[in-house]
N, C-alpha and C positions, 0 to 999 in steps of 0.2 A: 573486311568485316570483323575479323578477329581482333584487329588492332583497336577498333572502336569499342568492342566488348572489354578488352583488357584495360583501355583507358577509363571506361565507365566504372569498372571494378576498382581500379586504383583510386578513383574519385569517391566512390561510394563507401569504401571501408573506413576512411577517417571520419567521414560525416556520420556514419552509423555508430562508430565508437564514441564520438563526441556527444551525439544525441543521447545514446544510452547512458553515458556518464552523467549528463545533465539531468535526465529523468531520475536516475538513482539518487543524485544529490537532492533534487526536489523532494523525493520520498523521505529521505533522511531528515531534511529540514522540517517537513510536516510532522514527522514522528516526534522530533524534539519540541517543536512549538506546541503541538497538541498535548504532549505529556506535561510540559510546564503549565500550560493553561489548565489542565485537569487537576494538577497538584494545587495550584493557586485556588481554584474553585473549591476543592476539597477542604483546604485550610480555612477558607472564608466561611464555608458552610458549617464547619466544626466550631469556629469562633462564634458564629451567630446562633449556634445550636438549632440549625434547620436540618431537615432530612436532606441527604445528598445522594445523588445518582450520577456519580462522575463517570461510571463505566460506559454509559451511553455516549457521552461527549468524547471520551478517549477512544472508544470503539469507532466512532465516525472518523476521527483523525487517522487511526490505524488503517481503516478501510480505504480512505483516500490515498494514503501513502502506498498501500499495497497495489492500488490501481496504477500509480506512476511507476512502481517497481516492475509490475507486470508488463507495462509498455516498454520499459527498458529491455526486459528479457525478449520480448517479441522482436524488437529492433536487432538484438544480438543474433537472432537467427540468420540475419543477412551475412554475418561475418564468420560463420561456422566453416572450419577448414576440414574437419574429418568427423567420422561417425561417433567417436568417443566424446568429442565436444558436444555434438548434438544430443547424445544420451544424457550427459550431465545437465545441459541446458533444459532438456525435457523434464528431468527430475526436479530441477529448480522451479520450473513453471508449474508443475503439478503441486509441489509443496506450497508455493505462494497462492495458487488457486484454492487449495484446501484451507489455508489460513484465512483468505478473504471470505470464504464460505462460513467458516467458524465464527469470524468476527461479526458478519451479518446476522448469523443465527443467534449469537449471544445478544446482540443489540436488539433484535426482535423480541427475545425473551425478556430483556430488561424493560423494554417499552411496554410489553404486556403487563409485567409486574407493577410498573409505575401506574398504569391506567387503572389496574385493579385496586391498588392502594388508594388512589384518589377517589374512586367510586365508593369504596368502603367508608371513607371519611365523610362523604356526603350523605 
């Protein structure tokens, strides 16, 4: 029975490491693409002299990226070797969760501000 558990452990570690790396990479790509998209939108709106609320679009990209990065951190819990690594991983997860909360909160405030500005124009 121990040999099966050891075999599964040997099989699971590389899969978990690879999966976590892929999720981290996806998060990075989303941040880069979302940032460039927000920058292009900002420049376009400035040239057209239209009001711009780029923070909401960028916030959505950051929020999605953080979800992928949180997924990677959760997978990394499988490959923890000692309590020190677990503590570090726990701190990273808490920080990323707080960042995700702050991004969602800021997006919510921006959406409220945008709706209020639209209502005042009407």
